[in-house]
C-alpha positions, 0 to 999 in steps of 0.5 A, spaced: 254 239 481 255 241 474 261 246 474 259 248 467 252 250 469 255 254 475 260 257 471 255 259 466 250 262 471 255 266 475 257 269 468 249 271 468 250 273 475 255 278 473 250 281 468 244 281 474 249 285 479 251 290 474 244 292 473 243 297 479 236 296 480 235 300 486 228 301 487 228 307 492 231 311 485 226 307 481 233 305 477 233 299 472 227 296 474 224 295 468 230 293 465 232 288 470 225 285 470 226 284 463 233 281 464 230 276 469 224 274 464 229 272 459 233 268 464 227 264 466 225 263 459 232 260 457 231 255 463 224 253 460 219 256 464 213 259 463 214 266 464 209 272 466 211 279 467 206 283 471 206 290 470 199 292 474 203 296 479 209 301 478 214 295 480 213 289 475 213 282 478 216 277 475 213 270 475 216 263 472 212 257 472 216 250 472 210 244 472 211 237 472 208 235 465 209 228 465 206 227 472 198 226 473 199 225 481 198 231 485 205 233 486 207 238 491 209 245 489 214 249 492 215 257 490 221 261 491 220 268 493 226 273 491 226 280 490 231 283 484 231 290 487 237 292 492 239 298 496 243 304 494 251 303 494 252 309 497 257 311 501 261 309 495 268 311 498 267 305 503 267 300 498 274 296 496 271 295 489 265 297 484 259 295 488 256 294 481 261 289 479 261 282 481 268 281 484 272 275 487 276 277 493 279 273 499 275 267 498 268 271 497 264 274 492 263 282 493 258 286 490 251 290 492 246 285 492 250 278 492 247 277 499 240 280 499 238 277 495 241 276 487 246 271 489 241 267 492 236 267 486 242 264 482 244 259 487 236 256 486 237 257 478 243 253 478 240 248 482 234 247 478 238 247 471 242 242 474 236 238 476 233 239 469 239 237 465 239 230 469 232 228 470 229 232 464 223 236 468 223 239 475 222 234 481 215 237 483 211 243 481 216 249 482 215 256 481 219 263 482 216 270 484 221 275 484 218 282 486 222 289 485 220 293 491 222 289 497 227 294 499 221 299 500 216 295 503 214 291 498 210 296 494 204 293 490 206 286 493 199 286 497 195 287 490 199 282 486 198 277 491 191 278 492 189 278 484 193 272 482 193 268 488 190 262 485 196 262 480 201 263 485 198 257 490 204 253 493 205 248 499 211 251 501 214 258 500 222 258 500 224 266 502 228 270 499 235 270 503 238 268 509 245 267 512 249 263 517 250 265 524 256 268 528 258 260 530 257 258 522 250 254 523 246 255 517 239 259 520 233 256 517 227 261 520 220 262 519 216 268 518 218 275 521 216 280 526 211 286 524 212 293 524 208 300 525 212 306 524 209 313 525 211 320 527 209 324 533 209 332 533 207 338 537 206 345 535 206 350 541 206 357 538 206 360 531 214 361 531 220 360 535 221 364 541 226 367 545 228 362 551 228 367 556 220 365 555 222 358 558 220 360 565 213 362 563 212 358 557 212 350 555 216 349 549 214 344 544 219 339 545 218 338 553 211 337 551 213 332 546 218 329 551 212 328 556 207 325 551 212 320 549 214 318 556 207 317 558 207 311 554 212 307 557 212 306 565 218 302 568 221 300 562 214 297 560 209 299 554 204 303 557 198 303 552 191 300 553 190 294 549 197 294 546 197 286 548 190 284 546 190 278 542 197 277 542 199 270 540 204 267 545 209 262 542 208 255 542 212 250 547 216 248 540 217 255 538 220 257 545 224 250 545 227 253 538 228 260 541 232 257 547 237 253 542 238 260 538 245 262 539 246 268 542 252 271 546 250 277 550 257 278 552 259 279 545 254 284 543 256 288 549 263 288 547 261 289 540 257 295 541 260 297 547 253 297 550 252 302 556 246 299 559 244 292 561 239 288 557 232 290 559 231 282 561 237 283 565 242 277 565 236 272 564 239 269 557 232 265 556 228 271 557 233 275 552 232 270 547 224 270 547 223 277 548 228 278 541 223 273 537 217 273 541 216 280 544 213 287 541 218 293 542 217 300 542 223 304 539 224 312 538 228 312 532 229 320 533 227 326 536 228 333 532 226 340 533 229 347 534 236 349 533 240 343 531 247 346 528 253 348 532 254 352 538 248 355 541 242 359 539 237 360 545 230 359 542 224 356 545 222 351 539 215 352 536 215 345 533 217 338 535 217 331 532 219 324 533 219 318 529 218 311 532 217 304 530 214 298 534 216 291 532 209 287 532 208 280 534 202 275 531 195 278 533 197 285 533 195 290 527 200 296 525 194 300 523 190 298 530 197 299 534 198 306 531 190 308 533 191 305 540 198 310 541 193 316 539 188 314 544 193 313 550 195 320 548 188 323 549 187 319 555 194 321 558 192 329 557 196 329 550 191 329 545 194 335 542 200 331 540 199 329 532 200 322 530 202 321 523 202 313 521 207 312 516 207 305 514 206 298 517 207 290 516 203 285 519 207 279 523 207 272 521 210 266 525 211 259 521 210 252 523 217 249 523 214 242 523 210 243 517 212 236 513 216 240 507 219 244 512 222 238 516 224 235 510 228 242 508 231 241 515 233 234 515 236 236 508 240 242 511 243 237 516 245 232 511 249 237 507 252 242 512 254 236 517 249 234 522 244 237 527 249 242 531 250 245 524 243 248 523 239 253 527 232 253 526 228 259 528 220 260 528 221 267 526 226 272 525 226 279 529 226 283 523 220 285 518 218 282 512 212 281 508 211 274 509 204 275 513 202 277 506 204 270 502 201 266 508 195 270 508 194 269 500 197 263 499 196 259 505 203 256 505 208 256 511 214 260 510 222 258 511 228 262 510 235 260 509 240 263 504 248 263 502 249 269 507 254 269 513 254 273 519 258 279 516 255 279 509 254 286 510 247 286 507 245 294 505 252 296 507 259 297 503 263 291 501 257 286 501 259 279 500 258 271 501 263 266 501 264 262 495 264 256 499 257 258 501 255 259 494 257 252 492 253 249 499 247 253 497 247 250 490 248 243 493 242 244 498 237 246 493 239 240 489 239 235 495 232 238 497 229 237 490 231 229 491 228 228 498 222 232 496 221 227 490 223 221 494 218 223 499 212 221 496 208 227 499 202 229 495 198 235 495 192 239 491 193 240 484 196 247 482 194 252 477 200 253 472 200 259 467 198 255 461 191 252 465 
C-alpha cells in the first residue's frame, strides 16, 4: 500500500466529512455531488452527475481500455448523504471534523459510509499507480438520498440501467461483528410502513362516558390485536409466495455469531425470545422471517398528570420487515383486508413507504472470490462471517432487479461504530485493512480469468 496515497486521500476525506451532506435537510447536497465529481475526475474516471431528480446521482466509469476481452465489471455503490449529527452535546468532538482519538477515526459518516468510499478510492489509486489501468471494468455509483429511503434511486436505475450494468455490486458499507469477524452479507429484508388510525367522535369527551361509549384508542387497540394471534401474524395471505431460504443459506445463518445471553444483558430484556431458547430458530427468524412491529401508539392526553378525557382519535405507526416473495404495497393492502374481515373496516390504513426485499447468491463466482480474499487478508475462514442477507433494510432489490447482478456488502465499521449515533467511528487499523482488502481483491479478479458480457461505458 502507498502511504502517500493513503495520506493524500485521508486529507480529501477530511474535506468530504466537512461537507455536512444531510439529505433530510437537503443540506450541502449539490456541493457534495460536485466535490465527488472532482475527486473521480482527478482519479481519471469518466464522470457524469445525473440531476434528473432532486438528489443528484454521481456516476464514475473506469473501463479497461487496453483489453479486448469481455472482462468482468464491478460496481461500487455508496451514498454521500448522512444522518443529522444531533444531539450535538453527546459528541466528544465536532461531528463534521474528522478526528483521530483512541486509535479511531471519529466523525459523522465515517462508518456510514464516507469512509468506505475513500477506502475504495485509495485502493483503486494504488492499483492505477502500479498497473496504469484498472484490473477489470470498475464503476462507482454514489447517491445522495439513501438515508431518506433512496428517493429517486428507482428512477435512475430504470433509466440508466444499460450504463450501470455490472457483474457484481459491492454494497455501500458494512462492519465486523461483536467477536471481530468481518461480515460479508448479501441483500436485505424489505419493509412496509403504514399507520392505522381511528376516529370515534367529533371531539374528545369526558371520560365518564367510557361507561357507555367506546373510545378511539380502545377500538384501535382491539383492531391491532386482531392482526396477531398467539404471537403469530394473523393476516390472510401474508405468507403467500414467501421464498424459503436454501439449505446453503440456512447453513450460513446457523454459523452466524449471535449471543442471546449478551443481548439479554445489554438491553435488560424483560421477555424471552419469541423462539424461546432455540438458537438456530432465533438466527433463522432474524434473517429469514418477516416481522410485525408497533413503532408507537398515540392519542388523547399525553402530558403530565391527569386529564380525564375519552379520546376522539387514535393513531399507531407500524413497520413490517419483509422477506423475498413479499411486496410492501401488497402487504399493506392485506392488512386493510384483514381489518375489514375482523370487523374493523372503519380503521384507516395509510401506507407511508416500503422497500422490496432481496437475498443474494453468496456462491456467485465473484462473491466466492471476494470471500476467499477476505479470509486471506483477515487471517482465515474463522475471521470472516458470510450471511445471505442482513436483518436490516436497503435498496439492494432495486439494484439486482435492474442490473441483474449479485450484491455483497462489507466495510470498515465495527460492532460499536455507532452509525447514525454520536461519536460515529471506525478503527484506523480497519481503515487500512479495508484498503488492503480491495487491492487484494483487484489482484485476484485480474488473475482469475473470469470473463463476462461486454459493458457499456460513458464514451460508447
